C-alpha positions in Angstrom: -17.4 -2.8 -40.3 -21.2 -2.8 -40.2 -23.5 -2.0 -37.2 -24.7 -5.6 -37.5 -21.2 -6.8 -36.7 -21.0 -4.6 -33.6 -24.4 -6.0 -32.5 -23.0 -9.5 -32.9 -20.0 -8.6 -30.7 -22.2 -6.9 -28.2 -24.7 -9.8 -27.9 -22.0 -12.5 -27.5 -20.2 -10.3 -24.9 -23.4 -9.7 -23.0 -24.2 -13.5 -22.9 -20.7 -14.3 -21.7 -21.0 -11.7 -18.9 -24.3 -13.1 -17.8 -22.8 -16.6 -17.7 -19.7 -15.5 -15.8 -21.8 -13.7 -13.2 -24.1 -16.7 -12.8 -21.1 -19.0 -12.3 -19.5 -17.0 -9.5 -22.9 -16.3 -7.8 -23.6 -20.1 -7.8 -20.3 -21.5 -6.7 -18.0 -19.0 -5.0 -20.0 -17.7 -2.0 -19.1 -19.0 1.5 -22.4 -18.9 3.3 -20.9 -20.1 6.5 -17.9 -17.7 7.0 -18.5 -15.0 4.5 -16.2 -13.9 1.6 -15.6 -15.9 -1.5 -14.0 -19.1 -2.6 -11.7 -18.6 -5.6 -10.1 -22.0 -6.1 -13.0 -23.4 -8.2 -12.8 -26.3 -10.6 -14.3 -26.6 -14.1 -17.6 -27.8 -12.7 -17.8 -25.4 -9.8 -16.4 -27.6 -7.1 -14.1 -25.9 -4.5 -10.7 -27.5 -4.5 -9.0 -25.3 -1.9 -10.6 -23.1 0.8 -7.8 -20.5 1.2 -9.1 -17.0 0.5 -6.8 -14.6 -1.4 -7.3 -11.0 -0.2 -6.6 -9.4 -3.6 -9.2 -11.7 -5.2 -11.7 -11.0 -2.4 -11.3 -7.3 -3.1 -11.6 -7.7 -6.8 -14.9 -9.6 -6.4 -16.4 -7.0 -4.1 -15.4 -4.3 -6.6 -16.8 -6.2 -9.5 -20.1 -6.9 -7.9 -20.4 -3.3 -6.7 -19.5 -1.9 -10.2 -22.0 -4.2 -11.9 -24.7 -3.2 -9.4 -24.0 0.5 -9.8 -23.6 0.7 -13.6 -25.8 -2.0 -15.3 -29.5 -2.1 -14.7 -29.8 -5.9 -15.1 -27.3 -6.5 -12.3 -29.1 -4.0 -9.9 -30.3 -7.1 -8.0 -30.6 -7.8 -4.3 -28.4 -10.9 -4.4 -25.6 -9.0 -6.0 -25.8 -6.1 -3.5 -25.8 -8.5 -0.6 -22.8 -10.4 -2.0 -20.9 -7.2 -2.3 -21.8 -6.1 1.2 -21.0 -9.5 2.7 -17.6 -9.6 0.9 -16.9 -6.1 2.1 -17.6 -7.1 5.7 -15.3 -10.1 5.4 -12.5 -7.8 4.0 -12.9 -5.2 6.7 -13.0 -7.8 9.5 -10.1 -10.0 8.5 -7.9 -8.5 5.7 -5.9 -6.0 7.7 -3.0 -7.4 9.8 -2.0 -4.7 12.3 1.3 -6.5 13.2 2.6 -6.7 9.6 5.1 -4.0 8.8 5.5 -0.7 10.5 1.9 0.5 9.7 0.1 -2.8 9.4 -0.7 -4.5 6.1 -3.2 -6.6 4.3 -2.8 -10.3 4.3 -2.1 -12.0 1.0 -4.3 -15.0 1.9 -6.5 -16.1 4.7 -8.0 -19.3 6.0 -11.6 -20.0 5.3 -12.6 -18.4 8.6 -10.4 -15.3 8.1 -7.1 -16.1 9.9 -4.0 -14.6 8.2 -1.8 -17.2 6.5 0.7 -15.1 4.5 1.6 -11.5 4.0 3.4 -10.4 0.8 5.9 -7.6 0.6 4.1 -5.8 -2.2 1.3 -3.3 -2.4 -1.3 -5.2 -4.4 -3.6 -6.7 -1.7 -3.9 -3.2 -0.3 -4.7 -1.8 -3.8 -7.7 -4.1 -4.3 -8.8 -3.5 -0.7 -9.0 0.2 -1.5 -10.8 -0.4 -4.8 -13.3 -2.7 -3.1 -14.2 -0.4 -0.2 -14.4 2.7 -2.4 -16.7 1.2 -5.0 -18.8 -0.5 -2.3 -19.2 2.8 -0.4 -20.6 4.3 -3.6 -23.6 2.0 -3.4 -24.1 1.9 0.3 -23.3 5.5 1.2 -21.0 4.3 4.0 -18.7 7.3 4.7 -16.6 5.3 7.2 -15.8 2.7 4.5 -14.8 5.5 2.1 -12.6 7.0 4.8 -10.9 3.6 5.3 -10.2 3.4 1.6 -8.6 6.9 1.8 -6.5 5.9 4.9 -5.0 2.9 3.1 -4.5 4.9 -0.1 -2.3 7.3 1.9 -0.2 4.4 3.0 0.1 3.1 -0.6 1.3 6.5 -1.8 3.9 6.6 1.0 5.1 3.1 0.0 5.1 3.7 -3.8 6.6 7.2 -3.9 8.8 7.2 -0.8 10.3 3.7 -1.2 9.2 2.9 2.4 10.4 -0.7 2.3 10.2 -1.0 6.1 6.5 -0.4 5.8 6.2 -3.3 3.4 8.4 -5.5 5.6 11.2 -5.6 3.2 14.9 -5.3 4.2 17.1 -3.0 2.2 19.8 -5.2 0.8 23.1 -3.8 -0.8 22.7 -5.6 -4.1 19.0 -4.9 -4.6 18.9 -1.8 -6.6 15.7 0.2 -6.7 13.5 -0.6 -9.7 10.6 1.1 -11.4 8.3 -1.8 -12.0 5.4 -0.8 -14.2 2.9 -2.6 -12.1 3.3 -0.1 -9.2 2.5 3.2 -11.0 -0.2 1.5 -13.1 -2.0 0.2 -10.0 -1.7 3.6 -8.3 -3.1 5.3 -11.4 -6.0 2.9 -11.4 -6.7 3.9 -7.8 -6.5 7.6 -8.6 -9.1 7.1 -11.3 -11.2 5.0 -8.9 -11.2 7.5 -6.1 -11.6 10.5 -8.3 -14.5 9.3 -10.3 -17.5 11.8 -9.8 -15.8 13.2 -6.7 -14.4 16.6 -7.5 -12.6 17.0 -4.1 -10.8 13.7 -4.6 -10.0 14.5 -8.2 -8.3 17.7 -7.0 -6.5 15.9 -4.1 -5.0 13.2 -6.4 -4.3 15.4 -9.5 -0.6 15.6 -9.0 -0.4 11.9 -8.0 -2.0 11.0 -11.3 0.6 13.0 -13.2 3.4 11.3 -11.2 2.0 7.8 -12.2 1.8 8.8 -15.8 5.4 9.9 -15.9 6.6 6.7 -14.1 4.7 4.6 -16.7 6.1 6.6 -19.7 9.6 5.7 -18.5 8.9 2.2 -19.7 8.9 3.3 -23.4 12.4 2.2 -24.4 14.6 1.7 -27.4 13.4 4.7 -29.3 9.8 3.8 -28.8 10.1 0.2 -30.2 9.6 -1.6 -26.9 7.7 -1.4 -23.6 9.9 -2.9 -20.9 8.4 -4.1 -17.7 11.2 -3.0 -15.4 13.5 0.1 -15.7 15.7 1.9 -13.3 14.4 4.7 -11.0 15.9 7.1 -13.5 14.1 5.5 -16.4 17.1 3.7 -17.9 17.2 0.1 -19.2 18.4 -2.4 -16.7 20.9 -5.2 -17.4 20.0 -8.9 -17.6 16.7 -10.8 -17.8 14.9 -8.4 -15.6 15.7 -5.4 -17.8 14.8 -7.2 -21.1 11.4 -8.5 -19.9 8.3 -7.6 -21.9 4.7 -8.5 -20.8 2.5 -7.6 -23.7 -0.8 -7.9 -21.8 0.4 -5.7 -19.1 1.6 -3.0 -21.5 -1.9 -3.1 -23.2 -3.5 -2.7 -19.9 -1.3 0.3 -19.2 -2.4 1.6 -22.6 -6.1 1.8 -21.8 -5.4 3.1 -18.3 -3.4 5.9 -19.9 -6.0 6.5 -22.6 -8.8 6.9 -20.0 -6.7 9.3 -18.0 -5.7 11.3 -21.2 -9.3 11.5 -22.3 -10.4 12.8 -18.9 -7.6 15.4 -19.1 -8.1 16.2 -22.8 -4.4 15.5 -23.3 -4.1 14.7 -27.0 -0.4 14.0 -26.9 -0.9 11.4 -24.1 -3.8 9.9 -26.1 -1.5 9.3 -29.1 1.2 7.8 -26.9 -1.3 5.5 -25.2 -2.4 4.1 -28.5 0.8 4.1 -30.5 3.3 3.1 -27.8 1.2 1.0 -25.3 -1.2 -0.7 -27.7 0.4 -1.0 -31.2 3.9 -1.8 -30.0 3.2 -4.6 -27.5 0.6 -6.1 -29.8 2.9 -6.2 -32.8 5.7 -7.7 -30.6 3.4 -10.0 -28.6 1.1 -11.6 -31.1 1.9 -15.2 -32.0 1.7 -15.3 -35.8 2.0 -19.1 -35.9 -0.7 -20.1 -33.4 -2.5 -16.9 -32.6 -3.0 -15.2 -29.3 -0.7 -13.1 -27.1 2.5 -14.5 -25.5 2.7 -14.1 -21.8 6.3 -12.9 -21.6 9.0 -12.1 -24.1 12.6 -11.1 -24.1 13.3 -7.9 -26.1 16.5 -9.3 -27.5 15.0 -12.6 -28.5 16.5 -14.7 -25.7 14.2 -17.4 -24.2 12.5 -15.8 -21.2 13.3 -17.4 -17.9 9.6 -17.6 -16.9 8.5 -21.2 -17.5 5.1 -20.1 -18.7 6.3 -17.5 -21.1 4.8 -19.0 -24.2 1.4 -19.8 -22.7 -1.7 -17.9 -23.7 -3.5 -16.5 -20.6 -7.0 -15.1 -20.3 -6.2 -11.8 -18.8 -3.8 -10.3 -21.5 -6.5 -11.0 -24.1 -9.1 -9.3 -21.8 -6.8 -6.2 -21.6 -6.3 -6.2 -25.4 -10.0 -6.3 -26.0 -10.6 -3.3 -23.7 -7.6 -1.4 -25.1 -8.5 -1.7 -28.8 -12.2 -1.2 -28.4 -11.6 1.9 -26.3 -9.1 3.2 -28.8 -11.6 2.6 -31.6 -14.4 4.3 -29.7 -12.2 7.4 -29.4 -10.4 7.5 -32.7 -12.8 5.6 -35.0 -9.7 4.3 -36.8 -10.6 1.1 -38.7 -7.2 -0.4 -37.7 -8.2 -0.3 -34.0 -11.4 -2.2 -34.8 -9.5 -4.7 -36.9 -7.2 -5.3 -33.9 -10.2 -5.8 -31.6 -11.7 -8.3 -34.1 -8.5 -10.2 -34.3 -8.3 -10.6 -30.5 -12.0 -11.2 -30.2 -11.9 -14.1 -32.7 -9.0 -15.8 -30.9 -10.4 -15.2 -27.4 -14.0 -16.3 -27.9 -12.9 -19.4 -29.8 -10.5 -20.6 -27.1 -11.2 -19.4 -23.6 -15.0 -19.7 -22.9 -16.3 -23.0 -21.6 -19.5 -23.6 -23.5 -20.6 -26.4 -21.2 -20.1 -25.0 -17.6 -19.8 -21.3 -18.3 -17.0 -18.9 -17.4 -13.5 -19.1 -19.0 -10.5 -21.3 -18.8 -7.5 -19.2 -17.9 -4.4 -21.0 -19.1 -3.8 -22.4 -22.6 -0.7 -23.9 -24.2 1.1 -22.0 -27.0 -0.9 -24.0 -29.5 -4.2 -23.0 -27.8 -5.4 -26.1 -26.0 -6.6 -25.9 -22.4 -3.6 -26.5 -20.1 -5.3 -26.0 -16.7 -9.0 -26.9 -16.3 -9.9 -24.9 -13.3 -12.0 -21.7 -13.5 -10.5 -20.0 -10.5 -7.3 -20.2 -8.5 -4.8 -18.0 -6.5 -4.5 -15.6 -9.4 -7.7 -16.0 -11.4 -10.9 -14.8 -9.8 -14.0 -12.8 -10.6 -12.3 -9.8 -12.2 -10.5 -9.8 -15.5 -13.2 -11.6 -17.5 -16.2 -9.7 -16.1 -14.4 -6.3 -16.1 -13.5 -6.8 -19.8 -17.0 -8.0 -20.7 -18.6 -5.2 -18.7 -16.5 -2.5 -20.3 -16.7 -3.8 -23.8 -20.5 -4.2 -23.6 -20.8 -0.5 -22.5 -18.5 0.7 -25.2 -20.4 -1.3 -27.8 -23.7 0.1 -26.6 -22.3 3.6 -27.0 -20.9 2.9 -30.4 -24.3 1.5 -31.5 -26.1 4.5 -30.1 -23.8 6.8 -32.1 -24.4 4.8 -35.3 -28.2 5.2 -34.8 -27.9 8.9 -33.9 -24.9 10.3 -36.0 
């Protein structure tokens, strides 16, 4: 692979990132009530005014990260958008009456009134991410302390099984499950809070190791499958829940683990991240007939019960691009760059909208656009720009290395 090809990748990715940022700056900001609209049609029109807290947090985090790490986004309108979104979150997201310790809402009305609270941890996770990253560019120590406060609750919920704190009743037939999403998300927060903060890195050192061990339990069937749900003891579960595979999620776990392993200089974990959490889900998840990654699969070949199982979604392809480019930047193995190229070719020929900018999120198995909106309850300003931002920076580093071997 020549440097010219890496330049081609980098330039296209840079252009797509600029277009995505421009789309959300233009169409998503609520100038009357603060925060962001996320239910946005192909042409930028808002089709629903509900505000989803995890997407509000993601957008604050993304603006803040772009402002902090990329010179061309170090612009007043991006800083102001991040600050305004953070103010909306802090004013409205937390619902003191939900659960034993309070909780973040899942969605709010346009003017910030709570509509729904979910009995999961993910709204809180992106609340923490947003406030921590925003505090890094504003220097607001109270905001950083609020992120740490909620992080402590998250650890209690995740490690202690505090279902009452999540508002969940303990039912006799509902056996505890290690769902990969929980330790993955907590590991993401450990890395967020620890970045360039030695005291926090020391504070969360053991928590990070716990997350890794919980994630590694999902390697099943002698290393030939990554299963989405296992028992608390790391054993395979019966039925559809136990057989479920989510290739994009496993690939995302792969680059989380690889980042963590590189920071710890843990070579064994680096190999596991690439071999188990990248190569295995990719080989199982790639559609050899139509291209692209399946959304869900059953490890025994049964039809998954999720109706959208065969669709091609934007975010698994984003995670695959990050995973294989990060793996290549570390290992310099041509196979990793070949994987990246394979995903790149499919992704950039199917998801971007050349007319209006940004990406469509939901394709049929055959690769045609199934849903024409650009944002919804689950797709906001996050997976696309995070992927493009990380890949651009990785490609910049690779090109610099090629010029200065």
